[in-house]
mmCIF file of the N, C-alpha and C atoms, coordinates in Angstrom:
data_MODEL
# 
_entry.id   MODEL 
# 
loop_
_atom_site.group_PDB 
_atom_site.id 
_atom_site.type_symbol 
_atom_site.label_atom_id 
_atom_site.label_alt_id 
_atom_site.label_comp_id 
_atom_site.label_asym_id 
_atom_site.label_entity_id 
_atom_site.label_seq_id 
_atom_site.pdbx_PDB_ins_code 
_atom_site.Cartn_x 
_atom_site.Cartn_y 
_atom_site.Cartn_z 
_atom_site.occupancy 
_atom_site.B_iso_or_equiv 
_atom_site.pdbx_formal_charge 
_atom_site.auth_seq_id 
_atom_site.auth_comp_id 
_atom_site.auth_asym_id 
_atom_site.auth_atom_id 
_atom_site.pdbx_PDB_model_num 
ATOM 1   N N  . UNK A 1 1  ? 116.186 130.119 28.114 1.00 0.00 ? 1  UNK A N  1 
ATOM 2   C CA . UNK A 1 1  ? 116.271 128.999 29.802 1.00 0.00 ? 1  UNK A CA 1 
ATOM 3   C C  . UNK A 1 1  ? 117.519 127.648 29.270 1.00 0.00 ? 1  UNK A C  1 
ATOM 4   N N  . UNK A 1 2  ? 118.296 127.010 29.498 1.00 0.00 ? 2  UNK A N  1 
ATOM 5   C CA . UNK A 1 2  ? 118.638 125.622 29.502 1.00 0.00 ? 2  UNK A CA 1 
ATOM 6   C C  . UNK A 1 2  ? 118.758 124.855 31.361 1.00 0.00 ? 2  UNK A C  1 
ATOM 7   N N  . UNK A 1 3  ? 118.587 123.864 31.075 1.00 0.00 ? 3  UNK A N  1 
ATOM 8   C CA . UNK A 1 3  ? 118.627 122.552 31.829 1.00 0.00 ? 3  UNK A CA 1 
ATOM 9   C C  . UNK A 1 3  ? 119.489 121.832 31.554 1.00 0.00 ? 3  UNK A C  1 
ATOM 10  N N  . UNK A 1 4  ? 120.079 121.803 32.435 1.00 0.00 ? 4  UNK A N  1 
ATOM 11  C CA . UNK A 1 4  ? 121.053 120.040 32.548 1.00 0.00 ? 4  UNK A CA 1 
ATOM 12  C C  . UNK A 1 4  ? 120.228 118.996 33.209 1.00 0.00 ? 4  UNK A C  1 
ATOM 13  N N  . UNK A 1 5  ? 120.742 118.342 32.820 1.00 0.00 ? 5  UNK A N  1 
ATOM 14  C CA . UNK A 1 5  ? 120.044 116.834 33.440 1.00 0.00 ? 5  UNK A CA 1 
ATOM 15  C C  . UNK A 1 5  ? 120.604 116.293 33.957 1.00 0.00 ? 5  UNK A C  1 
ATOM 16  N N  . UNK A 1 6  ? 120.615 115.005 35.092 1.00 0.00 ? 6  UNK A N  1 
ATOM 17  C CA . UNK A 1 6  ? 121.600 114.277 35.758 1.00 0.00 ? 6  UNK A CA 1 
ATOM 18  C C  . UNK A 1 6  ? 121.313 113.021 35.888 1.00 0.00 ? 6  UNK A C  1 
ATOM 19  N N  . UNK A 1 7  ? 121.711 111.953 35.658 1.00 0.00 ? 7  UNK A N  1 
ATOM 20  C CA . UNK A 1 7  ? 120.866 111.053 35.937 1.00 0.00 ? 7  UNK A CA 1 
ATOM 21  C C  . UNK A 1 7  ? 122.095 110.032 36.956 1.00 0.00 ? 7  UNK A C  1 
ATOM 22  N N  . UNK A 1 8  ? 121.528 110.094 38.302 1.00 0.00 ? 8  UNK A N  1 
ATOM 23  C CA . UNK A 1 8  ? 122.521 109.466 39.444 1.00 0.00 ? 8  UNK A CA 1 
ATOM 24  C C  . UNK A 1 8  ? 121.668 107.800 39.249 1.00 0.00 ? 8  UNK A C  1 
ATOM 25  N N  . UNK A 1 9  ? 122.632 106.965 40.323 1.00 0.00 ? 9  UNK A N  1 
ATOM 26  C CA . UNK A 1 9  ? 122.197 105.228 40.295 1.00 0.00 ? 9  UNK A CA 1 
ATOM 27  C C  . UNK A 1 9  ? 121.426 105.728 41.243 1.00 0.00 ? 9  UNK A C  1 
ATOM 28  N N  . UNK A 1 10 ? 121.390 106.325 42.585 1.00 0.00 ? 10 UNK A N  1 
ATOM 29  C CA . UNK A 1 10 ? 120.143 106.789 43.869 1.00 0.00 ? 10 UNK A CA 1 
ATOM 30  C C  . UNK A 1 10 ? 120.107 107.821 43.886 1.00 0.00 ? 10 UNK A C  1 
ATOM 31  N N  . UNK A 1 11 ? 118.406 107.978 43.818 1.00 0.00 ? 11 UNK A N  1 
ATOM 32  C CA . UNK A 1 11 ? 118.755 109.937 43.925 1.00 0.00 ? 11 UNK A CA 1 
ATOM 33  C C  . UNK A 1 11 ? 118.241 109.782 45.457 1.00 0.00 ? 11 UNK A C  1 
ATOM 34  N N  . UNK A 1 12 ? 117.872 109.347 45.866 1.00 0.00 ? 12 UNK A N  1 
ATOM 35  C CA . UNK A 1 12 ? 117.697 109.208 47.582 1.00 0.00 ? 12 UNK A CA 1 
ATOM 36  C C  . UNK A 1 12 ? 119.048 109.450 47.985 1.00 0.00 ? 12 UNK A C  1 
ATOM 37  N N  . UNK A 1 13 ? 120.590 108.702 47.667 1.00 0.00 ? 13 UNK A N  1 
ATOM 38  C CA . UNK A 1 13 ? 121.907 108.823 48.294 1.00 0.00 ? 13 UNK A CA 1 
ATOM 39  C C  . UNK A 1 13 ? 122.573 110.469 47.745 1.00 0.00 ? 13 UNK A C  1 
ATOM 40  N N  . UNK A 1 14 ? 121.721 110.931 46.318 1.00 0.00 ? 14 UNK A N  1 
ATOM 41  C CA . UNK A 1 14 ? 122.347 112.437 45.819 1.00 0.00 ? 14 UNK A CA 1 
ATOM 42  C C  . UNK A 1 14 ? 121.841 113.024 46.100 1.00 0.00 ? 14 UNK A C  1 
ATOM 43  N N  . UNK A 1 15 ? 120.768 113.325 47.035 1.00 0.00 ? 15 UNK A N  1 
ATOM 44  C CA . UNK A 1 15 ? 120.217 113.801 47.541 1.00 0.00 ? 15 UNK A CA 1 
ATOM 45  C C  . UNK A 1 15 ? 120.594 114.820 48.553 1.00 0.00 ? 15 UNK A C  1 
ATOM 46  N N  . UNK A 1 16 ? 120.919 113.508 49.923 1.00 0.00 ? 16 UNK A N  1 
ATOM 47  C CA . UNK A 1 16 ? 121.408 113.868 50.805 1.00 0.00 ? 16 UNK A CA 1 
ATOM 48  C C  . UNK A 1 16 ? 122.577 114.148 50.840 1.00 0.00 ? 16 UNK A C  1 
ATOM 49  N N  . UNK A 1 17 ? 123.552 114.031 50.007 1.00 0.00 ? 17 UNK A N  1 
ATOM 50  C CA . UNK A 1 17 ? 124.888 114.837 49.586 1.00 0.00 ? 17 UNK A CA 1 
ATOM 51  C C  . UNK A 1 17 ? 124.868 116.052 49.386 1.00 0.00 ? 17 UNK A C  1 
ATOM 52  N N  . UNK A 1 18 ? 123.926 115.713 48.439 1.00 0.00 ? 18 UNK A N  1 
ATOM 53  C CA . UNK A 1 18 ? 123.718 117.559 48.662 1.00 0.00 ? 18 UNK A CA 1 
ATOM 54  C C  . UNK A 1 18 ? 123.029 118.340 49.431 1.00 0.00 ? 18 UNK A C  1 
ATOM 55  N N  . UNK A 1 19 ? 122.271 118.169 50.027 1.00 0.00 ? 19 UNK A N  1 
ATOM 56  C CA . UNK A 1 19 ? 122.163 118.617 51.319 1.00 0.00 ? 19 UNK A CA 1 
ATOM 57  C C  . UNK A 1 19 ? 122.897 118.716 52.578 1.00 0.00 ? 19 UNK A C  1 
ATOM 58  N N  . UNK A 1 20 ? 123.762 117.631 52.259 1.00 0.00 ? 20 UNK A N  1 
ATOM 59  C CA . UNK A 1 20 ? 124.912 117.496 53.844 1.00 0.00 ? 20 UNK A CA 1 
ATOM 60  C C  . UNK A 1 20 ? 125.891 118.794 52.992 1.00 0.00 ? 20 UNK A C  1 
ATOM 61  N N  . UNK A 1 21 ? 125.662 119.269 52.033 1.00 0.00 ? 21 UNK A N  1 
ATOM 62  C CA . UNK A 1 21 ? 126.859 120.555 52.200 1.00 0.00 ? 21 UNK A CA 1 
ATOM 63  C C  . UNK A 1 21 ? 126.129 121.985 51.371 1.00 0.00 ? 21 UNK A C  1 
ATOM 64  N N  . UNK A 1 22 ? 125.049 122.062 52.233 1.00 0.00 ? 22 UNK A N  1 
ATOM 65  C CA . UNK A 1 22 ? 124.481 123.163 52.326 1.00 0.00 ? 22 UNK A CA 1 
ATOM 66  C C  . UNK A 1 22 ? 123.412 123.414 51.323 1.00 0.00 ? 22 UNK A C  1 
ATOM 67  N N  . UNK A 1 23 ? 122.959 122.311 50.112 1.00 0.00 ? 23 UNK A N  1 
ATOM 68  C CA . UNK A 1 23 ? 122.795 122.745 49.149 1.00 0.00 ? 23 UNK A CA 1 
ATOM 69  C C  . UNK A 1 23 ? 121.236 122.488 49.219 1.00 0.00 ? 23 UNK A C  1 
ATOM 70  N N  . UNK A 1 24 ? 120.237 123.809 48.654 1.00 0.00 ? 24 UNK A N  1 
ATOM 71  C CA . UNK A 1 24 ? 118.590 123.473 49.225 1.00 0.00 ? 24 UNK A CA 1 
ATOM 72  C C  . UNK A 1 24 ? 118.121 122.850 47.448 1.00 0.00 ? 24 UNK A C  1 
ATOM 73  N N  . UNK A 1 25 ? 117.714 121.324 48.342 1.00 0.00 ? 25 UNK A N  1 
ATOM 74  C CA . UNK A 1 25 ? 117.129 120.699 47.140 1.00 0.00 ? 25 UNK A CA 1 
ATOM 75  C C  . UNK A 1 25 ? 115.933 120.805 47.161 1.00 0.00 ? 25 UNK A C  1 
ATOM 76  N N  . UNK A 1 26 ? 114.964 120.246 46.141 1.00 0.00 ? 26 UNK A N  1 
ATOM 77  C CA . UNK A 1 26 ? 113.931 120.578 46.431 1.00 0.00 ? 26 UNK A CA 1 
ATOM 78  C C  . UNK A 1 26 ? 113.239 118.910 46.058 1.00 0.00 ? 26 UNK A C  1 
ATOM 79  N N  . UNK A 1 27 ? 111.825 118.962 47.015 1.00 0.00 ? 27 UNK A N  1 
ATOM 80  C CA . UNK A 1 27 ? 111.444 117.276 47.291 1.00 0.00 ? 27 UNK A CA 1 
ATOM 81  C C  . UNK A 1 27 ? 111.466 116.725 46.043 1.00 0.00 ? 27 UNK A C  1 
ATOM 82  N N  . UNK A 1 28 ? 111.323 115.454 45.985 1.00 0.00 ? 28 UNK A N  1 
ATOM 83  C CA . UNK A 1 28 ? 111.783 114.891 44.613 1.00 0.00 ? 28 UNK A CA 1 
ATOM 84  C C  . UNK A 1 28 ? 110.637 113.899 44.544 1.00 0.00 ? 28 UNK A C  1 
ATOM 85  N N  . UNK A 1 29 ? 110.152 114.396 42.617 1.00 0.00 ? 29 UNK A N  1 
ATOM 86  C CA . UNK A 1 29 ? 109.083 114.173 42.542 1.00 0.00 ? 29 UNK A CA 1 
ATOM 87  C C  . UNK A 1 29 ? 108.647 113.290 41.400 1.00 0.00 ? 29 UNK A C  1 
ATOM 88  N N  . UNK A 1 30 ? 107.731 112.863 40.879 1.00 0.00 ? 30 UNK A N  1 
ATOM 89  C CA . UNK A 1 30 ? 107.455 111.646 40.127 1.00 0.00 ? 30 UNK A CA 1 
ATOM 90  C C  . UNK A 1 30 ? 106.895 111.665 38.820 1.00 0.00 ? 30 UNK A C  1 
ATOM 91  N N  . UNK A 1 31 ? 107.697 112.007 37.706 1.00 0.00 ? 31 UNK A N  1 
ATOM 92  C CA . UNK A 1 31 ? 107.580 112.421 36.343 1.00 0.00 ? 31 UNK A CA 1 
ATOM 93  C C  . UNK A 1 31 ? 105.754 111.053 36.073 1.00 0.00 ? 31 UNK A C  1 
ATOM 94  N N  . UNK A 1 32 ? 104.849 112.345 35.488 1.00 0.00 ? 32 UNK A N  1 
ATOM 95  C CA . UNK A 1 32 ? 103.676 111.722 35.155 1.00 0.00 ? 32 UNK A CA 1 
ATOM 96  C C  . UNK A 1 32 ? 104.015 110.815 34.110 1.00 0.00 ? 32 UNK A C  1 
ATOM 97  N N  . UNK A 1 33 ? 104.976 111.157 32.989 1.00 0.00 ? 33 UNK A N  1 
ATOM 98  C CA . UNK A 1 33 ? 104.754 109.393 31.782 1.00 0.00 ? 33 UNK A CA 1 
ATOM 99  C C  . UNK A 1 33 ? 105.631 109.115 31.920 1.00 0.00 ? 33 UNK A C  1 
ATOM 100 N N  . UNK A 1 34 ? 107.389 109.174 32.396 1.00 0.00 ? 34 UNK A N  1 
ATOM 101 C CA . UNK A 1 34 ? 108.108 107.871 32.592 1.00 0.00 ? 34 UNK A CA 1 
ATOM 102 C C  . UNK A 1 34 ? 107.838 107.193 33.762 1.00 0.00 ? 34 UNK A C  1 
ATOM 103 N N  . UNK A 1 35 ? 107.482 107.919 35.006 1.00 0.00 ? 35 UNK A N  1 
ATOM 104 C CA . UNK A 1 35 ? 107.224 107.353 36.101 1.00 0.00 ? 35 UNK A CA 1 
ATOM 105 C C  . UNK A 1 35 ? 108.840 107.437 37.063 1.00 0.00 ? 35 UNK A C  1 
ATOM 106 N N  . UNK A 1 36 ? 109.697 107.676 36.448 1.00 0.00 ? 36 UNK A N  1 
ATOM 107 C CA . UNK A 1 36 ? 110.932 108.649 37.070 1.00 0.00 ? 36 UNK A CA 1 
ATOM 108 C C  . UNK A 1 36 ? 110.985 109.327 37.826 1.00 0.00 ? 36 UNK A C  1 
ATOM 109 N N  . UNK A 1 37 ? 111.944 109.673 39.377 1.00 0.00 ? 37 UNK A N  1 
ATOM 110 C CA . UNK A 1 37 ? 111.549 110.230 40.029 1.00 0.00 ? 37 UNK A CA 1 
ATOM 111 C C  . UNK A 1 37 ? 112.614 111.769 39.604 1.00 0.00 ? 37 UNK A C  1 
ATOM 112 N N  . UNK A 1 38 ? 112.451 112.648 40.063 1.00 0.00 ? 38 UNK A N  1 
ATOM 113 C CA . UNK A 1 38 ? 113.293 113.815 39.762 1.00 0.00 ? 38 UNK A CA 1 
ATOM 114 C C  . UNK A 1 38 ? 113.411 115.040 40.824 1.00 0.00 ? 38 UNK A C  1 
ATOM 115 N N  . UNK A 1 39 ? 114.265 115.779 40.553 1.00 0.00 ? 39 UNK A N  1 
ATOM 116 C CA . UNK A 1 39 ? 114.277 117.147 41.173 1.00 0.00 ? 39 UNK A CA 1 
ATOM 117 C C  . UNK A 1 39 ? 114.902 118.185 41.155 1.00 0.00 ? 39 UNK A C  1 
ATOM 118 N N  . UNK A 1 40 ? 115.327 119.361 41.749 1.00 0.00 ? 40 UNK A N  1 
ATOM 119 C CA . UNK A 1 40 ? 115.311 120.555 41.367 1.00 0.00 ? 40 UNK A CA 1 
ATOM 120 C C  . UNK A 1 40 ? 116.251 121.018 41.955 1.00 0.00 ? 40 UNK A C  1 
ATOM 121 N N  . UNK A 1 41 ? 117.656 121.756 41.442 1.00 0.00 ? 41 UNK A N  1 
ATOM 122 C CA . UNK A 1 41 ? 118.512 122.277 42.780 1.00 0.00 ? 41 UNK A CA 1 
ATOM 123 C C  . UNK A 1 41 ? 118.850 123.456 42.296 1.00 0.00 ? 41 UNK A C  1 
ATOM 124 N N  . UNK A 1 42 ? 119.331 124.406 43.112 1.00 0.00 ? 42 UNK A N  1 
ATOM 125 C CA . UNK A 1 42 ? 120.480 125.550 41.995 1.00 0.00 ? 42 UNK A CA 1 
ATOM 126 C C  . UNK A 1 42 ? 121.485 125.629 42.115 1.00 0.00 ? 42 UNK A C  1 
ATOM 127 N N  . UNK A 1 43 ? 121.717 126.870 40.452 1.00 0.00 ? 43 UNK A N  1 
ATOM 128 C CA . UNK A 1 43 ? 122.978 126.690 40.239 1.00 0.00 ? 43 UNK A CA 1 
ATOM 129 C C  . UNK A 1 43 ? 123.976 127.126 41.064 1.00 0.00 ? 43 UNK A C  1 
ATOM 130 N N  . UNK A 1 44 ? 125.078 127.109 40.681 1.00 0.00 ? 44 UNK A N  1 
ATOM 131 C CA . UNK A 1 44 ? 126.162 128.083 42.078 1.00 0.00 ? 44 UNK A CA 1 
ATOM 132 C C  . UNK A 1 44 ? 125.681 129.805 42.142 1.00 0.00 ? 44 UNK A C  1 
ATOM 133 N N  . UNK A 1 45 ? 125.140 130.496 41.355 1.00 0.00 ? 45 UNK A N  1 
ATOM 134 C CA . UNK A 1 45 ? 124.656 131.532 41.513 1.00 0.00 ? 45 UNK A CA 1 
ATOM 135 C C  . UNK A 1 45 ? 122.954 131.474 41.721 1.00 0.00 ? 45 UNK A C  1 
ATOM 136 N N  . UNK A 1 46 ? 122.941 130.554 42.328 1.00 0.00 ? 46 UNK A N  1 
ATOM 137 C CA . UNK A 1 46 ? 121.758 130.627 43.078 1.00 0.00 ? 46 UNK A CA 1 
ATOM 138 C C  . UNK A 1 46 ? 120.254 130.546 41.755 1.00 0.00 ? 46 UNK A C  1 
ATOM 139 N N  . UNK A 1 47 ? 120.235 130.213 40.766 1.00 0.00 ? 47 UNK A N  1 
ATOM 140 C CA . UNK A 1 47 ? 119.328 130.333 40.048 1.00 0.00 ? 47 UNK A CA 1 
ATOM 141 C C  . UNK A 1 47 ? 119.006 128.962 40.013 1.00 0.00 ? 47 UNK A C  1 
ATOM 142 N N  . UNK A 1 48 ? 117.535 128.554 39.385 1.00 0.00 ? 48 UNK A N  1 
ATOM 143 C CA . UNK A 1 48 ? 117.031 126.707 39.566 1.00 0.00 ? 48 UNK A CA 1 
ATOM 144 C C  . UNK A 1 48 ? 117.626 126.632 37.931 1.00 0.00 ? 48 UNK A C  1 
# 
């Protein structure tokens, strides 16, 4: 499986934008090692 990671300036605004366009977004989590916040959302084929 291949993942594509995107870095954004404001994850909260980005999540709100995706949700406003009908895209389901998982809850924001914090990486235990880096302390960075992240989330996942499905691709156009609804794959994780």
